[in-house]
N, C-alpha and C positions, 0 to 999 in steps of 0.2 A: 383478794387477788384481782378481781375485776377492776377495782378502783386503781390498783397499782398499774394494771395494763392500760387503762384509759389515760392515766397520768403520763405514761411513757409515750402513748400515741400523740397526745396533745403536745408534749415536749418536742417530739420529732417533727410534727407539723409546724410548730413555732420556729424551730431551727431552719426548716426549709423556707418559711416565710421571711425570716431574717436574712437568709442568703439572697433571696430574690430582691428584697428591698435594698440590700447593700449593693448588688449588681446594678440595679436601676439607678441608684444614687451615683455610683462611680461613672456609669455611662452618661448620666445627665451632666455631671460636672465636667466630664471629658469633652462633651459637645460644647459646653459653655466656654471652656478654656481654649477652644480653637475656632473663634468666630470667622476666620478667613475661610476655612473649609465649609463652614455653615453658610457663608455668603455665596460661595461658588456653587453650592448645591441648589441655589435658587435660580437665577437667570444665567448662570455660567459666565458672567462677566465680573471681573474684579475691578472695583472702582476705589481710587485712593486720591486724596489731596496731598500734594507734595509742595512744601513751602521752603524757600530759602530765606532764612531770618537774618536780617541785618539790624541788630540792636532793637529788637521788639517791633520791627517793621518789615513786612514782606518785601524782599528784593524781587522775588518772583513767586507766582502761585500757579500750579498746574494741576488740573484734574486728569489723571491717567486712567483710562479704561482698557483693560486687557482681556483678550479671549484666550485663555491658557491652551485650548486645544490646538490652536494654530500659531500661538505666540505673537499674533498681530495685535497692535494696540493703537489707540488714538490718544492725543495729548492736547488738551484744551488750555491755552494760556489765558489766565484771568488778570488783565492789567490792574494794578493797584489803583489807578485813577478812574476806574469804571464808576460812573455816577449812578446812584440808585436812591430810592426812598428806603432808608434802612430802618426797619421796624425795631431792631435791637437798640438803635441810638435815638429813634424818634425824630429823625431829620434827614434831609437830603445831603449826602456827603459821598466821598470816595469810599469804595468798599474796604480798602485796607485800614480805614479808621476803626472798623469793628475789631480787627485783629489786635490793634494797639490798645484799644480801650476795654474790650470785653474778652479777649482771649481766642484761642484756636477753635474751640467748640462753637462759639457764637459765629465766628467767621465762616466755619464750614457750613453752618445752617444757612447763612446768607448766600453762599455759593450754590447750595442745593436749590434754593428758590430761584436763583439766577439761571441755572442750567436746566432745571426741571427734572433732575434725577437725584436719587439718594446716593450719598457718598459715605459709606460706612466707616472708612478709616482715614487717618491722616498721618503723615510723616513730616517732621520739621527738622531741618538741618540748619544750625547756626553756621556762620562763616568759619568759625573756629572748628566746628565739627566737620564741615566739608573738607577743610585743609588737613585735619588729622586723618580722616578716612582716606584721602588721596595719598598721603604718605604711607599709611598702613597697607594700602592695596597696590603699591608700586606705581602710582600715578594715574592720571586720567588721560585717555587717548582721544584727542580731538583733531579736527582738520581746520587749519587757519588759512584761508585762501591767499591773503596778502600779509606781509610782515607789518607789525604794529610798532611804531616808534612815535610816541605821543607824550607830551608833557603838559598836563592841565595847569591852569593858573593856581598857584599856591599848593601844588601837589607834586608828588614824586614822578619821575619818568617811568612810562609804561613801555616795556620792551617785550615783544612776543615774536618768535620766529614764524615763518610761513611753512605750509605743508602739514603732513601728518606728524604731530608732536605729542609727547607725553608730558603732561603738566604735573609737577610736584605740588605740594600743598600751597606754598606761597604763590606759585604761578596760577594755580587754580583759583585762588582767591582774587588775584588781579584780573583774571580772565572774566569772571562773573561780575565784578564790581565796576570796572572802568567804563566810562562813557565818553566818547569823543564829542565834546560840546562845540568843537570848532566846525563841525558839519552844519551846513545851512539849515537842513530840515531835521536836525537831531540825529542821534545815532540809532538808526532804524534796526540795526543788527543786534542791539543789546538783548532784546528778548530771545532772539535765536541763540545767542551764545549761552544764555542761562539754560535754555532748553537742552542744548547739546551737552552742557556740563552735567545736568541731571541724568541724561541717558548714558553718558560716559561713566558716571558713578555706578549706575546699575550694571553696566557691562563689566566694569572692573570687579564688582561683587561676584558676578557669574564666573569670571575667569579665576578668581581666587576662592571659589566655593568650598573646596576641600578644607582650606584653612579657616574660612569664615564660619561655616555652619557646623563643623565637627571638631574644630580645634579650640585652642585657648583664645583665639582672636575675637570671638563673638562678643564676650563681655565688654571689650573695648569699643567694638562697633556699636553695641547696644547703648553704651553710655554717650555716644556721639549723636544719638537720635532721640527726639521726643516723639512719642506716639501714644495712641489711645488703645493699643492692643497689648496683651500680656506677652511675656518673653517667648513662650513656645509658639504663639501665633505670629510674633514678629519674625521669627525665623522663616515660617511659611510664607509670610507676606513678602519679605525680601527675596526669598528664593524664587517666587513667581515673577517679581519685577525684574530680577536679574536675567530672566530668560527672554525678555522682550526682543523681538526682531526689529532693531532700530532702522534697518534698511526699508522696511515696509510700514513704518509708523506713519500715521496720518496726523500732521500738525494742524491745529485750528487755533484761532484767536478771536476774542470778542472784538467785534467791529461796531462802529457807531459814529455819531456826530459829536464834535467837541463844542462845548458851550462853557461860558464863564459863569460860575456861581459863587457868590461871596468871595470874589478875588482869586479863585482857583479854577483851572481848566479841568473839566470833567468830561469823560467819554461816556455818553449815554447810548446804550445799545439801540440798534435800529428796531423800529416797529415795537417799541416799548418792551423789548427783550424777547418777543415771540420768535423773531428770526433765529436767535441763538438757540432757543429750545428746539426749533425745527432742525437746525444743523446738528445738534447733539443727538436727537432722535434718529435722524437719517444715518448719521455716522455709526451709531451703535448697531443699527440694523445691518449695516454693511459689514461690520466686524464678524457677525455670526452667519452671514449669508453663505450659501453653498457656492455661488458663483463669485469667486474672489477677484475676478478681473475688474469689477466695478471700482475697487480701491487699490489696484495693483500699482498704479502710477498716477501722476498728475496729468490730467487731460487738458488739451489746449482748445480754446474757443475763440471765435470771432463773433461779435454781436453787432447786428446792423439794425438801424432804426428804419422801419418801413411805414412810419407815420409822420405827421407834421408836428408831433409833440417834442419840442426841443429838450435835449438832455436825457431822453428816455434810454438810449443805449448806454450812455455814461453811467447812469444810476443803476442800470441792470448789471453792468460790469462789476460794480462794487458788491452787488448782491451775490453774484457767482464767485467772486473772489473770497467772500465770506465762507462759502462752502468748500473752499480749497481748490478751485479750478484756476487755471492759468489763462487769463484773457489777454491775448496777444494783439488783438485789433478791435477797435471800436469805430464805427462809421455809419454812413447812411446806405440804405439799400438802393437798388436801381431806381425805384420810384417811391413815393410816399402814400401809396394807396393800397397797401396790403390790408385786407379785411381780417385775415386770420394769421396768427402767429405760427410759425413753423420752425422745426429743427431739422437741419440737414446732417445726417450721419455719414461721415466721410471715411470711417474705418470699418463699417459693417459689423459693429458690435451692438446688438439690440439691447443687451442688459445695461451697458453703459449709457446708451441713448435714452433708455427709460429713466435712469437715475438723473441724467441731465434735464430731461423733460419734467421730472417730478418737482424740481426746485420751483418752477413757475406754474406747475399743473397744466402743462401743455399736452394735448393728445395728438397733435399733428406732427408725425415724424416721417421724413423722406430719406431714402438711402441713395447714395451716389458714390462713385469711386473716383479718386484722384487719378490723373493720368499715370500710366505705368512709367517706370524709370526708362529714360531714353527718349521719351516723347516730349513734346514741348509742354512745359508747365509754366504757369505765371500766377502772379497775385498770391493772396493768402491761402488759396485752396490747397496748395501743395504742402503746407506746414501745419494746418489746423486739423483737429479731430472732428469738431462740430461747428457748424455755422447756425446761429440763431437769428432769425429775421422776425422782428417784433411787429405785430399787426395792431389794428385798431381794437381788437378784443383784449389787449393786454393793458391792465390798469396801473402798471408800475410794480406790482408784486405778483399777481396771478393772472392767468388767462381766464376770462370770465365767459 
């Protein structure tokens, strides 16, 4: 009788153990099947690489970082002609060569090294996929400032109306692919158009979310996208991206100097890429900051050279533009004998002033007020937020 009772107790304990093991296993695989939620449980920032694919070549590549709590996001444009020493190819070349030769995963790893942050996920849209999704979602809403009527050599005529327009699939494809080569300095708005198209796509997903995420439309959407996340997590990922507040988005782009290498023009990031890493780090910190005024809008600067070092203000202007500031004037200070660099805050916002100063590690901040409306105003002081006067302690990158 004791043996039977012991056997029953052992069987009961084993059944409890089996239930616990089963529950733990289900929980483990549930966590593994939703890597998006797992990523958000870390630093609360969602990071994803979004690629527009044009025949196995990136038409555009953007690293999007989203803070879901506020729906605020930053978007880093990675030009395909960015020149780097590419470990995956064993040579100096443009970064999009990795995508073509090694695939998306290797391409993502090179972008992670370039930006200095981990990017867990990627989404790739072919031009056919973009056009299909635009039609399925009722079109992409974009603003075109001036009408486009352009016929490239050996190409079909490009016609796009001005104003707030809704692009169907064919128009969306034209919008992201055409480049006006008749412009003297190239079509500088082409990267912006592709960025706006991607944001419009996510916005359209949000507006159609009942049909996209709960109806029969999602399998078609899923088949239009290549990604490294499973189906359930893809819904979560697209749902998060569709909630981006595009009006408060922070656009950034890799900046650098253009040099010819083996017959092709490559854009080499400033300061061996360290500047871009600083920009990314400061931008991500701003997304999660409690004081959101630092990145609520684009702040305007004037940069004045207070030294005899020719070109210092001009080079510093490029530096601040890389961080997303609007430099509306570059010139010389009243004299060329400023010992110390100083920043004049004309809007009385210390948080923003500190962010401006952090770019060049400047500790000297002065506050002043522009004349009140109705009083005499003159010069740049009436329209800039901050004036930066460069002194002898500035080495071209930092205040020493």
